C-alpha positions as CSV (number, residue, x, y, z in Angstrom):
1,G,-58.6,12.1,30.4
2,R,-57.6,9.8,27.5
3,V,-59.3,6.9,29.2
4,I,-62.5,8.8,29.4
5,L,-62.3,9.8,25.7
6,R,-61.7,6.2,24.7
7,A,-64.6,5.1,26.9
8,V,-67.1,7.5,25.2
9,R,-65.5,6.7,21.8
10,I,-64.2,10.2,21.1
11,P,-60.9,10.2,19.1
12,V,-58.0,10.8,21.4
13,A,-56.5,13.1,18.7
14,D,-59.3,15.6,19.3
15,G,-58.4,15.6,23.0
16,L,-59.6,17.8,25.8
17,F,-58.9,21.5,25.5
18,T,-59.3,24.6,27.6
19,I,-60.8,27.8,26.3
20,P,-58.8,30.9,27.4
21,Y,-61.7,32.5,29.2
22,P,-62.5,35.5,29.4
23,E,-60.6,36.5,26.3
24,V,-62.4,33.9,24.3
25,K,-66.1,33.2,24.9
26,Q,-67.5,29.7,24.5
27,Q,-70.2,29.5,21.9
28,H,-73.3,28.0,23.5
29,P,-76.0,26.0,21.6
30,E,-79.3,27.6,21.0
31,R,-81.0,25.4,23.7
32,F,-78.5,26.6,26.3
33,R,-80.5,28.3,29.2
34,Y,-79.5,30.3,32.2
35,F,-81.7,33.1,33.6
36,P,-85.2,34.2,32.6
37,F,-86.1,37.5,31.0
38,L,-89.4,39.3,30.2
39,V,-90.2,39.8,26.5
40,Y,-91.9,42.9,25.1
41,D,-93.0,43.7,21.6
42,G,-91.9,47.0,20.1
43,T,-91.6,49.2,23.2
44,P,-91.2,48.2,26.9
45,D,-94.7,49.6,27.5
46,N,-96.0,46.7,25.3
47,L,-95.0,43.9,27.7
48,R,-96.4,40.4,27.0
49,C,-96.8,39.7,30.7
50,V,-100.4,40.2,32.0
51,S,-99.7,39.4,35.7
52,C,-101.5,36.1,35.7
53,K,-99.0,34.9,38.3
54,I,-98.8,31.3,37.0
55,C,-95.0,31.5,36.8
56,E,-94.9,32.7,40.3
57,Q,-97.0,29.8,41.5
58,E,-95.2,27.1,39.6
59,C,-91.7,28.2,40.4
60,P,-90.0,25.4,42.5
61,P,-87.7,27.7,44.5
62,Q,-90.3,30.5,44.6
63,C,-87.9,33.1,43.3
64,I,-90.4,35.1,41.2
65,H,-92.4,37.8,42.8
66,I,-95.2,39.7,41.0
67,V,-97.2,42.7,42.3
68,T,-100.2,43.9,40.4
69,E,-101.5,47.4,40.7
70,K,-105.1,47.6,42.0
71,D,-107.7,50.3,42.1
72,E,-109.9,51.4,45.1
73,Q,-112.2,48.4,44.7
74,G,-109.3,45.9,44.7
75,R,-109.6,45.2,41.0
76,P,-106.4,45.0,38.8
77,V,-105.7,48.2,36.9
78,K,-105.6,47.7,33.1
79,A,-103.3,49.4,30.6
80,H,-103.4,48.9,26.9
81,G,-106.4,46.6,27.3
82,R,-104.7,44.2,29.8
83,T,-103.3,44.0,33.3
84,L,-99.6,44.8,33.5
85,P,-97.4,43.9,36.5
86,K,-96.5,46.9,38.7
87,Q,-93.6,44.9,40.0
88,F,-91.9,41.8,38.6
89,D,-88.8,40.6,40.4
90,I,-86.7,37.5,40.1
91,D,-84.1,36.6,42.7
92,M,-81.3,35.2,40.6
93,S,-79.4,34.0,43.7
94,I,-82.0,31.2,44.1
95,C,-83.2,30.7,40.5
96,M,-82.3,27.2,39.4
97,S,-82.8,27.8,35.7
98,C,-85.4,25.0,35.4
99,R,-87.4,26.7,32.7
100,I,-90.7,25.8,34.3
101,C,-91.7,29.5,34.3
102,V,-91.2,29.6,30.5
103,D,-93.2,26.3,29.9
104,V,-96.2,27.4,32.0
105,C,-96.6,31.0,30.6
106,P,-99.6,31.0,28.3
107,F,-98.6,34.5,26.9
108,E,-95.0,33.6,25.8
109,A,-93.9,36.5,28.1
110,I,-90.9,34.9,29.8
111,E,-88.0,33.2,28.1
112,M,-84.5,31.9,29.0
113,D,-81.4,34.0,28.2
114,N,-78.0,32.8,27.2
115,Q,-76.3,35.4,29.4
116,H,-74.7,33.8,32.3
117,E,-72.0,36.3,33.4
118,I,-73.8,38.1,36.2
119,S,-71.4,37.6,39.1
120,T,-71.4,40.1,41.9
121,H,-69.6,40.6,45.2
122,G,-72.8,40.1,47.3
123,R,-75.7,37.8,47.5
124,G,-78.4,40.3,48.4
125,P,-80.0,43.0,46.4
126,E,-77.4,42.8,43.6
127,L,-79.0,39.6,42.4
128,M,-82.6,40.7,42.8
129,F,-83.5,41.7,39.2
130,D,-86.5,44.0,38.8
131,K,-88.8,44.5,35.8
132,T,-86.5,47.0,34.1
133,A,-83.5,44.7,34.4
134,L,-85.4,41.8,33.1
135,L,-86.9,43.4,30.0
136,R,-85.6,42.3,26.6
137,S,-87.2,42.9,23.2
138,A,-88.7,40.2,21.0
139,E,-86.0,41.1,18.5
140,Y,-83.3,40.1,21.1
141,F,-85.1,36.8,21.6
142,Q,-85.2,36.3,17.9
143,Q,-81.4,37.0,17.7
144,I,-80.3,34.6,20.5
145,K,-82.8,31.7,19.8
146,P,-84.1,31.9,16.2
147,T,-85.6,28.4,16.1
148,E,-87.5,28.8,19.4
149,A,-88.5,32.3,18.5
150,A,-90.0,31.2,15.2
151,V,-92.2,28.6,17.0
152,V,-93.3,31.2,19.5
153,N,-94.2,33.7,16.7
154,Q,-96.2,31.0,15.0
155,R,-98.2,30.4,18.2
156,L,-98.8,34.1,18.8
157,A,-99.9,34.5,15.2
158,A,-102.3,31.6,15.5
159,K,-103.7,33.2,18.7
160,A,-104.1,36.6,17.1
161,A,-105.9,35.0,14.0
162,K,-108.2,33.1,16.3
163,K,-109.0,36.2,18.3
164,T,-109.8,38.3,15.2
165,S,-112.0,35.5,13.7
166,Q,-114.0,35.3,17.0
167,Q,-114.5,39.1,16.9
168,Q,-116.0,39.0,13.4
């Protein structure tokens, strides 16, 4: 270990150390990412996701599955002025935490969480997270990633201002 420290020019006095996990949790940087979650504003009924399915199409391991509720004519059912997903599932056992779903979402509806302790005894349904398990508030996102949330809030405010100016 000391040879590696010298090679990367880290003072040997600092040394390598072990954190006594799980008693002490390691502090992760804000850019740390693990599993995605769905963001809602105010209440879970006000979900940002509009079932556009871009994240589902762009996901490399195809772990996102979205089902949209449709009426008798096959058109998506709208609630609160937009289409909401009837079912939104992510199979965490195959998610590779690539963040592509976050980058392609035009509605800022999906973000990456810092939570990484989701171990289970099985690989089946225990790691298939449905919409209710994926929901997190915008305040939660603000708390875990304040810098990124500020940028997202600016984008959403600009979109809202542009929409209101077009309506007038």
